[in-house]
C-alpha positions as CSV (number, residue, x, y, z in Angstrom):
1,M,172.8,-0.4,269.6
2,T,175.6,0.8,271.5
3,L,177.3,4.1,270.0
4,N,180.3,2.4,268.1
5,G,177.6,-0.2,266.3
6,R,176.1,3.2,265.2
7,K,179.3,4.6,263.7
8,K,180.0,0.8,261.5
9,N,176.8,1.1,260.5
10,N,177.3,4.9,259.2
11,T,179.9,4.7,257.4
12,A,178.8,1.0,256.2
13,H,175.9,3.6,254.9
14,R,177.9,6.1,253.5
15,E,180.3,3.8,252.1
16,V,177.1,1.7,249.7
17,K,176.5,5.7,248.8
18,Y,179.8,6.6,247.6
19,Q,179.8,2.9,245.4
20,L,177.0,3.3,243.7
21,A,177.5,7.3,243.1
22,G,181.2,6.1,241.7
23,W,178.8,3.5,239.0
24,I,176.4,5.6,237.7
25,L,179.2,7.9,237.3
26,F,180.3,4.7,235.1
27,I,176.7,4.3,234.0
28,L,176.8,7.6,232.8
29,C,180.5,7.8,230.8
30,A,178.7,3.8,228.9
31,L,176.0,6.5,227.7
32,F,178.1,8.5,226.3
33,F,180.4,5.7,224.9
34,I,176.8,4.9,223.2
35,A,175.9,7.3,222.0
36,S,179.0,8.7,220.3
37,S,179.4,5.0,218.4
38,L,175.9,5.9,217.4
39,K,177.2,8.8,215.7
40,N,180.2,8.0,214.2
41,R,178.1,4.6,213.3
42,D,181.1,2.8,215.4
43,T,180.1,-1.4,215.7
44,L,182.8,-2.5,217.5
45,A,182.6,0.4,219.7
46,L,179.1,0.3,220.2
47,I,179.0,-3.7,221.2
48,G,181.9,-2.8,223.4
49,S,180.0,0.4,225.4
50,L,176.7,-2.3,225.8
51,V,178.9,-4.6,226.8
52,F,180.4,-2.1,229.4
53,L,176.7,-1.1,230.1
54,V,175.4,-4.1,231.1
55,A,178.5,-4.9,233.4
56,C,178.0,-1.5,235.8
57,L,174.2,-2.8,235.8
58,F,175.6,-6.4,237.1
59,F,177.6,-3.8,239.9
60,V,175.0,-1.9,241.3
61,F,172.2,-4.1,241.5
62,P,173.1,-5.5,245.0
63,L,174.4,-2.3,246.1
64,V,169.9,-0.9,245.3
65,R,169.1,-4.5,246.1
66,P,170.6,-5.9,249.1
67,A,170.2,-9.6,249.8
68,N,167.8,-10.8,252.4
69,D,170.5,-12.3,254.5
70,T,169.2,-10.0,257.6
71,P,170.8,-11.0,260.6
72,G,169.0,-13.0,262.7
73,R,166.9,-14.1,260.3
74,T,166.0,-17.6,258.6
75,E,164.9,-19.0,255.4
76,K,161.2,-20.1,257.1
77,D,161.6,-16.0,258.7
78,S,162.0,-15.4,254.6
79,E,159.2,-17.1,253.2
80,A,156.4,-16.0,255.6
């Protein structure tokens, strides 16, 4: 791998780490919104907070479990 290729890979890795940190903060906010809505017995806020939490988890999932589409691999390779 060339030096330029390593820089791109390092930059991409760092970008994913920052994205993941941001989504973790959003999940933390959703948990606080859920706690607040439970404390205040606010059903509408609870529903909105749960939907927000699920949406955040959908965005986090591809970051923590990347797709198996690595370059150079075929569909037969991933079946083996």
